[in-house]
C-alpha positions as CSV (number, residue, x, y, z in Angstrom):
1,M,26.9,-58.3,-60.3
2,S,27.5,-55.2,-62.4
3,D,27.3,-51.7,-61.0
4,V,24.1,-49.9,-62.0
5,S,26.1,-46.7,-62.5
6,A,27.6,-48.3,-65.6
7,F,24.2,-48.2,-67.3
8,R,22.1,-45.3,-68.4
9,V,18.9,-44.5,-66.5
10,V,16.6,-42.6,-68.8
11,L,14.4,-40.0,-67.1
12,K,12.4,-37.2,-68.6
13,R,13.6,-33.7,-67.7
14,P,11.1,-32.5,-65.1
15,H,9.3,-29.3,-65.7
16,V,9.5,-26.4,-63.3
17,R,6.5,-27.4,-61.2
18,Q,7.7,-31.0,-61.0
19,E,11.1,-29.9,-59.9
20,A,9.5,-28.1,-56.9
21,F,8.3,-31.2,-55.3
22,L,11.2,-33.3,-56.4
23,R,13.5,-31.0,-54.5
24,S,11.3,-30.8,-51.4
25,K,12.7,-32.3,-48.1
26,A,9.2,-32.5,-46.5
27,K,8.2,-35.9,-45.1
28,R,4.7,-35.4,-46.4
29,K,3.9,-33.9,-49.8
30,V,0.4,-33.2,-51.1
31,I,0.3,-32.5,-54.9
32,R,-2.9,-31.0,-56.4
33,A,-2.6,-30.8,-60.2
34,G,-4.8,-30.7,-63.3
35,R,-5.3,-33.5,-65.8
36,R,-2.2,-34.1,-68.0
37,A,-0.2,-31.7,-65.8
38,G,2.5,-34.3,-65.3
39,K,1.8,-35.3,-61.7
40,T,2.1,-39.1,-62.3
41,T,5.2,-38.7,-64.4
42,G,6.7,-36.5,-61.7
43,V,6.2,-39.0,-59.0
44,G,7.5,-41.7,-61.3
45,I,10.8,-39.7,-61.5
46,L,10.7,-39.4,-57.7
47,A,10.2,-43.2,-57.4
48,V,13.2,-44.0,-59.6
49,Q,15.4,-41.5,-57.8
50,S,14.5,-43.0,-54.5
51,F,14.8,-46.6,-55.8
52,L,18.4,-45.9,-57.0
53,Q,19.2,-44.8,-53.5
54,S,18.4,-48.4,-52.4
55,Q,14.9,-47.5,-51.0
56,R,11.7,-49.5,-51.1
57,V,9.0,-47.6,-53.0
58,L,5.3,-48.5,-53.0
59,Y,3.0,-46.7,-55.5
60,A,-0.8,-47.2,-55.2
61,A,-3.7,-46.1,-57.3
62,P,-7.4,-47.2,-57.3
63,T,-7.4,-49.1,-60.6
64,T,-5.0,-51.1,-62.8
65,E,-5.6,-48.5,-65.6
66,Q,-4.4,-45.7,-63.3
67,I,-1.1,-47.3,-62.5
68,G,-0.3,-47.7,-66.3
69,Q,1.5,-44.3,-66.7
70,F,3.5,-44.7,-63.6
71,W,4.7,-48.2,-64.5
72,K,5.6,-47.0,-68.0
73,V,7.8,-44.2,-66.6
74,V,9.7,-46.5,-64.1
75,K,10.3,-49.5,-66.4
76,T,11.4,-47.3,-69.3
77,A,13.8,-45.4,-67.0
78,L,15.4,-48.6,-65.7
79,A,15.3,-50.6,-68.9
80,G,19.2,-50.6,-69.2
81,P,20.0,-52.2,-65.8
82,I,16.9,-54.5,-66.1
83,D,18.2,-55.8,-69.4
84,A,21.6,-56.3,-67.9
85,G,20.2,-58.4,-65.1
86,I,21.0,-56.0,-62.3
87,F,17.3,-55.6,-61.5
88,S,14.5,-58.0,-62.1
89,K,11.1,-57.0,-63.4
90,N,7.8,-58.8,-62.9
91,E,5.2,-57.3,-65.3
92,T,2.3,-59.3,-63.7
93,E,3.0,-58.0,-60.2
94,H,4.3,-54.6,-61.4
95,V,7.6,-55.0,-59.4
96,I,11.1,-54.0,-60.1
97,E,13.6,-55.2,-57.5
98,R,17.2,-56.1,-56.7
99,A,17.6,-59.7,-55.7
100,G,18.6,-60.3,-52.1
101,T,17.8,-56.8,-50.9
102,D,14.7,-54.7,-49.9
103,Q,15.3,-52.3,-52.8
104,A,12.2,-52.3,-54.9
105,I,9.5,-50.4,-56.8
106,K,6.1,-51.9,-56.6
107,A,2.9,-50.6,-58.2
108,K,-0.4,-51.9,-57.0
109,T,-4.1,-51.2,-57.0
110,A,-5.5,-50.0,-53.6
111,W,-8.5,-47.9,-52.5
112,N,-8.8,-48.6,-48.8
113,A,-6.9,-50.1,-45.9
114,D,-7.5,-53.7,-46.7
115,T,-6.3,-53.5,-50.3
116,L,-3.1,-51.5,-49.3
117,R,-1.9,-53.6,-46.4
118,G,0.7,-56.3,-46.5
119,D,3.9,-54.3,-47.3
120,Y,6.2,-51.6,-46.0
121,A,8.0,-48.7,-47.7
122,D,10.6,-46.0,-47.5
123,L,8.5,-44.0,-49.9
124,L,4.7,-44.4,-50.2
125,I,2.9,-42.7,-53.1
126,L,-0.9,-42.6,-53.2
127,D,-2.1,-41.4,-56.6
128,E,-5.7,-40.3,-57.4
129,W,-5.9,-39.9,-53.6
130,Q,-9.2,-38.1,-53.9
131,L,-10.8,-41.4,-55.0
132,M,-9.4,-43.5,-52.1
133,D,-10.9,-44.3,-48.8
134,E,-9.1,-42.2,-46.1
135,T,-8.3,-45.5,-44.2
136,A,-5.8,-46.3,-46.8
137,W,-3.5,-43.8,-45.2
138,E,-4.8,-43.5,-41.6
139,D,-5.0,-47.3,-40.8
140,V,-2.3,-48.8,-43.0
141,G,-0.2,-46.3,-45.0
142,A,1.2,-44.3,-42.1
143,P,2.3,-47.5,-40.1
144,M,4.0,-48.8,-43.3
145,L,6.6,-46.0,-43.0
146,L,7.7,-46.9,-39.4
147,D,10.7,-49.1,-40.3
148,N,12.8,-46.3,-41.7
149,N,10.8,-43.1,-40.9
150,G,9.7,-43.0,-44.5
151,D,8.1,-40.3,-46.7
152,A,4.6,-40.1,-48.2
153,V,3.3,-38.3,-51.3
154,F,-0.4,-37.7,-52.0
155,V,-1.4,-36.9,-55.5
156,Y,-4.9,-35.7,-56.6
157,T,-7.0,-33.7,-59.0
158,P,-10.1,-32.0,-57.4
159,P,-13.0,-34.4,-58.0
160,S,-15.8,-33.3,-60.2
161,L,-19.3,-34.5,-59.5
162,R,-19.1,-37.1,-62.2
163,S,-15.7,-38.5,-61.0
164,Q,-17.1,-38.8,-57.5
165,A,-19.3,-41.7,-58.7
166,L,-16.0,-43.7,-58.8
167,S,-14.8,-42.6,-55.3
168,R,-14.4,-45.0,-52.4
169,A,-13.9,-42.0,-50.0
170,C,-16.1,-41.6,-47.0
171,D,-15.5,-37.8,-47.3
172,P,-15.2,-36.9,-51.0
173,R,-13.3,-33.7,-49.9
174,H,-10.7,-35.4,-47.7
175,A,-7.9,-34.7,-50.2
176,A,-8.8,-31.0,-50.2
177,T,-8.8,-31.0,-46.4
178,M,-5.4,-32.6,-46.4
179,Y,-4.1,-30.0,-48.8
180,K,-5.3,-27.2,-46.6
181,H,-3.6,-28.8,-43.6
182,A,-0.3,-29.2,-45.5
183,L,-0.5,-25.6,-46.7
184,K,-1.2,-24.3,-43.2
185,E,1.8,-26.3,-41.8
186,Q,4.0,-25.0,-44.6
187,E,3.1,-21.4,-43.9
188,A,3.7,-21.9,-40.1
189,A,7.1,-23.5,-40.8
190,A,8.1,-20.6,-43.0
191,A,7.1,-18.1,-40.3
192,D,9.2,-20.0,-37.8
193,R,12.1,-20.4,-40.2
194,R,12.1,-24.2,-39.9
195,Q,11.9,-27.2,-42.3
196,P,8.2,-28.0,-42.8
197,R,7.1,-31.6,-42.2
198,W,4.2,-31.1,-44.7
199,E,4.3,-29.2,-48.0
200,A,1.6,-28.5,-50.6
201,F,2.1,-28.1,-54.3
202,H,-0.3,-26.9,-56.9
203,F,0.0,-26.7,-60.7
204,T,-2.4,-26.7,-63.7
205,S,-2.6,-28.6,-66.9
206,A,-1.2,-25.5,-68.7
207,D,2.0,-25.8,-66.6
208,N,3.0,-28.9,-68.5
209,P,5.2,-27.7,-71.4
210,H,5.0,-31.2,-73.0
211,I,1.3,-31.0,-74.0
212,S,-0.2,-28.9,-76.8
213,Q,-1.4,-25.6,-75.5
214,D,-3.6,-25.2,-78.6
215,A,-5.2,-28.6,-77.9
216,L,-5.8,-27.5,-74.3
217,L,-7.4,-24.3,-75.4
218,E,-9.6,-26.2,-77.9
219,I,-10.7,-28.8,-75.3
220,S,-11.5,-26.1,-72.8
221,R,-14.1,-24.8,-75.1
222,D,-15.9,-28.1,-74.8
223,M,-15.9,-28.1,-71.0
224,T,-18.2,-26.5,-68.6
225,S,-16.7,-23.7,-66.5
226,L,-16.9,-25.9,-63.4
227,S,-15.2,-28.9,-65.1
228,Y,-12.5,-26.6,-66.4
229,R,-11.7,-25.1,-63.0
230,Q,-11.5,-28.5,-61.4
231,E,-10.0,-30.8,-64.0
232,V,-7.7,-28.3,-65.7
233,M,-7.0,-25.5,-63.2
234,A,-7.1,-28.0,-60.3
235,E,-9.1,-25.7,-58.0
236,D,-10.7,-27.0,-54.9
237,L,-14.0,-25.3,-55.1
238,E,-16.0,-24.5,-52.0
239,E,-18.2,-22.1,-53.9
240,V,-19.2,-22.5,-57.5
241,P,-20.2,-19.4,-59.4
242,G,-24.0,-19.6,-60.1
243,A,-24.6,-22.4,-57.6
244,L,-27.4,-21.8,-55.1
245,W,-25.5,-23.3,-52.1
246,S,-22.0,-23.3,-50.7
247,I,-19.9,-25.6,-48.4
248,V,-19.7,-22.9,-45.9
249,E,-23.5,-22.8,-45.4
250,F,-23.5,-26.6,-44.8
251,D,-20.6,-26.5,-42.3
252,N,-22.0,-23.5,-40.4
253,G,-25.4,-25.2,-40.0
254,R,-24.2,-28.8,-39.5
255,V,-25.4,-30.6,-36.4
256,H,-25.0,-34.1,-35.1
257,Q,-28.1,-34.2,-32.9
258,F,-31.5,-32.9,-33.6
259,P,-34.5,-31.8,-31.4
260,P,-37.8,-33.5,-31.2
261,L,-39.4,-33.2,-34.6
262,A,-42.9,-32.1,-35.2
263,R,-43.1,-33.7,-38.6
264,V,-40.8,-36.0,-40.7
265,V,-41.3,-36.4,-44.5
266,V,-39.6,-38.6,-47.1
267,A,-39.4,-37.1,-50.6
268,I,-38.7,-39.1,-53.8
269,D,-37.6,-37.7,-57.1
270,P,-37.9,-40.6,-59.6
271,P,-35.4,-40.8,-62.4
272,G,-36.5,-39.9,-65.9
273,G,-34.5,-42.9,-67.2
274,S,-31.7,-45.0,-65.8
275,G,-30.4,-42.3,-63.6
276,E,-30.4,-41.9,-59.9
277,C,-33.5,-41.7,-57.8
278,G,-33.4,-38.9,-55.2
279,I,-34.6,-39.9,-51.8
280,I,-34.2,-37.4,-49.0
281,V,-35.5,-37.6,-45.4
282,A,-36.1,-34.3,-43.4
283,G,-38.0,-33.0,-40.5
284,V,-38.9,-29.8,-38.7
285,G,-38.5,-28.9,-35.0
286,R,-37.9,-26.0,-32.7
287,C,-34.3,-24.7,-32.6
288,S,-32.6,-22.0,-30.6
289,C,-29.3,-21.8,-32.4
290,K,-29.9,-18.2,-33.4
291,G,-30.8,-17.0,-29.9
292,T,-34.6,-17.4,-30.1
293,S,-36.7,-20.5,-30.6
294,E,-38.0,-20.9,-34.1
295,T,-38.9,-23.6,-36.5
296,H,-35.9,-25.0,-38.4
297,G,-35.5,-27.8,-41.0
298,F,-33.3,-30.8,-40.3
299,V,-32.1,-32.9,-43.3
300,L,-31.7,-36.4,-41.7
301,Q,-30.6,-38.7,-44.5
302,D,-29.8,-38.9,-48.2
303,R,-30.8,-42.4,-49.3
304,S,-30.6,-41.7,-53.0
305,L,-29.6,-44.6,-55.3
306,K,-29.5,-46.0,-58.7
307,G,-31.7,-49.1,-59.3
308,A,-34.9,-50.6,-60.5
309,P,-38.2,-49.0,-59.2
310,D,-38.7,-51.9,-56.7
311,R,-35.3,-51.1,-55.2
312,W,-35.8,-47.4,-54.6
313,A,-39.3,-48.0,-53.4
314,K,-38.0,-50.4,-50.7
315,E,-35.4,-47.8,-49.8
316,A,-38.0,-45.0,-49.4
317,V,-40.4,-47.2,-47.4
318,A,-37.4,-48.3,-45.2
319,A,-36.7,-44.6,-44.5
320,Y,-40.4,-43.9,-43.8
321,N,-40.5,-46.7,-41.2
322,T,-37.0,-46.0,-39.7
323,F,-37.9,-42.3,-38.9
324,D,-41.6,-43.0,-38.3
325,A,-42.3,-40.5,-41.0
326,D,-45.6,-38.8,-41.5
327,R,-45.7,-38.9,-45.2
328,I,-43.9,-39.8,-48.4
329,L,-43.9,-37.3,-51.2
330,G,-43.4,-38.4,-54.8
331,E,-43.0,-36.2,-57.9
332,K,-45.7,-37.0,-60.4
333,N,-44.1,-35.4,-63.5
334,F,-41.9,-38.3,-64.6
335,G,-43.4,-41.2,-62.7
336,G,-47.1,-40.4,-62.9
337,D,-49.0,-42.9,-60.7
338,M,-46.2,-45.4,-61.1
339,V,-44.4,-44.0,-58.0
340,E,-47.4,-44.5,-55.7
341,A,-48.3,-47.9,-57.2
342,T,-44.7,-49.1,-56.7
343,L,-44.5,-47.9,-53.2
344,R,-47.8,-49.6,-52.3
345,T,-46.5,-52.9,-53.5
346,V,-43.9,-52.6,-50.8
347,D,-46.2,-51.3,-48.1
348,P,-49.9,-50.5,-48.9
349,S,-50.4,-48.7,-45.6
350,I,-48.0,-45.8,-46.2
351,S,-49.2,-42.2,-46.1
352,Y,-48.4,-40.9,-49.6
353,Q,-48.9,-37.6,-51.5
354,S,-48.1,-36.9,-55.1
355,V,-46.6,-33.5,-56.0
356,S,-46.2,-31.9,-59.4
357,A,-43.9,-29.3,-60.7
358,S,-45.5,-26.3,-62.4
359,R,-42.3,-24.1,-62.2
360,G,-38.7,-24.7,-63.2
361,K,-36.2,-26.3,-60.9
362,A,-34.3,-23.1,-60.2
363,V,-37.4,-21.2,-59.3
364,R,-38.5,-23.9,-56.9
365,A,-35.1,-24.2,-55.4
366,E,-34.5,-20.5,-54.7
367,P,-36.8,-20.2,-51.6
368,I,-35.1,-23.3,-50.1
369,A,-31.6,-21.8,-50.8
370,A,-32.8,-18.7,-49.0
371,L,-33.7,-20.8,-45.9
372,Y,-30.1,-22.1,-45.9
373,E,-28.8,-18.5,-46.2
374,Q,-30.9,-17.6,-43.2
375,G,-29.5,-20.5,-41.2
376,K,-32.8,-22.2,-40.9
377,V,-31.8,-25.6,-42.4
378,H,-29.4,-28.0,-40.8
379,H,-27.7,-31.1,-42.1
380,V,-27.5,-33.8,-39.6
381,G,-23.9,-35.2,-39.9
382,R,-22.3,-35.5,-43.3
383,L,-24.4,-35.8,-46.4
384,D,-21.6,-35.7,-49.0
385,G,-23.5,-36.9,-52.0
386,L,-26.3,-34.4,-51.6
387,E,-23.9,-31.6,-50.6
388,N,-21.6,-32.1,-53.6
389,E,-24.6,-32.1,-55.9
390,M,-25.9,-28.9,-54.3
391,I,-22.6,-27.0,-54.7
392,S,-22.1,-28.3,-58.2
393,W,-25.5,-27.7,-59.8
394,Q,-25.6,-24.4,-61.7
395,P,-29.1,-23.4,-62.8
396,G,-29.3,-22.6,-66.5
397,S,-25.9,-24.2,-67.3
398,S,-25.7,-27.7,-65.8
399,S,-26.8,-30.3,-68.3
400,W,-27.5,-33.0,-65.7
401,S,-30.6,-33.5,-63.6
402,P,-30.1,-32.9,-59.9
403,N,-32.3,-35.6,-58.5
404,R,-31.1,-35.3,-54.9
405,I,-31.7,-31.5,-55.0
406,D,-35.2,-32.0,-56.4
407,A,-36.1,-34.4,-53.6
408,L,-34.6,-32.0,-51.1
409,V,-36.6,-29.1,-52.5
410,W,-39.8,-31.1,-52.4
411,V,-39.4,-32.2,-48.8
412,L,-38.4,-28.7,-47.4
413,T,-41.1,-27.0,-49.4
414,E,-43.6,-29.3,-47.8
415,L,-42.2,-28.9,-44.3
416,M,-41.2,-25.2,-44.3
417,T,-43.1,-23.2,-46.9
418,G,-46.4,-25.0,-47.4
419,E,-46.2,-24.3,-51.1
420,A,-45.9,-27.8,-52.5
421,R,-48.2,-28.2,-55.5
422,Y,-50.3,-31.3,-54.8
423,A,-51.8,-33.6,-57.3
424,P,-55.6,-34.2,-56.8
425,A,-56.2,-35.3,-53.3
426,F,-58.3,-38.3,-54.3
427,A,-55.3,-39.9,-55.9
428,S,-53.4,-39.9,-52.7
429,V,-55.9,-41.1,-50.1
430,D,-54.5,-44.0,-48.1
431,P,-56.4,-47.1,-47.4
432,E,-57.4,-47.8,-43.7
433,P,-55.8,-48.2,-41.3
434,R,-54.0,-44.9,-41.5
435,R,-50.6,-44.2,-39.9
436,S,-50.2,-41.7,-37.1
437,V,-49.7,-38.8,-39.5
438,F,-52.8,-37.0,-38.1
439,V,-52.2,-37.8,-34.4
440,D,-51.4,-35.0,-31.9
441,K,-51.9,-32.2,-34.5
442,P,-55.0,-30.0,-34.6
443,D,-56.8,-30.2,-38.0
444,E,-56.5,-26.4,-38.5
445,D,-52.7,-26.6,-38.5
446,W,-52.8,-28.8,-41.7
447,P,-53.1,-27.6,-45.2
448,K,-56.7,-28.0,-46.4
449,H,-55.8,-31.0,-48.5
450,F,-55.1,-33.0,-45.3
451,R,-57.7,-31.6,-42.9
452,L,-60.1,-34.2,-41.4
453,R,-63.7,-34.0,-40.6
454,R,-66.2,-36.2,-39.0
455,D,-68.4,-38.0,-41.5
456,G,-71.4,-38.5,-39.1
457,T,-70.4,-42.1,-38.2
458,G,-67.5,-41.1,-36.0
459,G,-65.1,-41.8,-38.8
460,R,-62.5,-39.3,-40.2
461,T,-62.2,-38.5,-43.8
462,L,-60.2,-36.1,-45.9
463,W,-61.8,-32.6,-46.1
């Protein structure tokens, strides 16, 4: 068989930022780069270089569309020896290999452990890593490298709120966490004057000299500041300018157990159209985390979803029953009486109260944000969907409706400030028999809307 050196392998000249990770000797590389910055082309060059050293390369991305650019780079580069019959190419399987050897480049779709398993590699490249389930690396990817002590490359662009809808990750910020780990290891190795096992690389869309800088400038004018910083500048944002909450607040207040709760409420923010229905479960209880016992809020679950009214009604009632909640709150502005009517088709015995918004979202959210700043609200475990919406929503500039935030604000306003604006009480009276919402709580502790009185027959009615 002919020698591959007799044929021309065509690779693009890497730009400066690509050269940095191509030269790296680290066993684990984490690349954080903006859109069109050249990250996939760069790992395509790395894949061809490794392949020509008789290595087995496995490239994985979440969808077939995402592997297109990588496949174009490698098959174009190796077209000469492929045409000469030195290497074989299978377009269906996205494989280039040398017959009778383990030397190969394979591109496949994978987003978790099960879709990645079934192979081994000298070089494993996980592209769009922020959208993959962490198990793709932890359970399968790492063991794939055991045969020859192989290398791994992780490539990602910080996920915007919109792109997170496509994510299979358990923790949408796992790529950012890995980047921090790599950077810390790199700095420690530099201080010890040793070769780092992990290295982190960061470059922006503007660092790619092969794209139009004028077009980039023009496009940036059509993007929000948040999208620009994430998608173009490739910034992992823990605090978004103008947002009412930050990741640090969530992490500082996060708990994994909660005390006995005096009240539990489920809040629903119905979608105005085909969007997501916000469903948040929270409760209040005594907490001594600040040195003295005081009432704190505990956000128990985010059960928000997209679906028909019957589906989100069943989800809300399931949450109500799971936590033995005292009440379900539903915003009346969009749904009107539809919310209550839909819920009662699922369970007519629920304790329900309509609430209506007379002030803007930001005005209603600010007192709740203040409770977070004071350390009086705790998230129980990880609530990634809710938290990412909270740190991404910018009052006055975000064009999308924060349904999860709305539901959160309603439930914590009800539980912690007593300032929820109720619809007329007669619209929310539940049929007998009532749940235990009024049990073990003196009437005077309830807002007037819910106080009970004797009606002369021994029965109890709303005041």
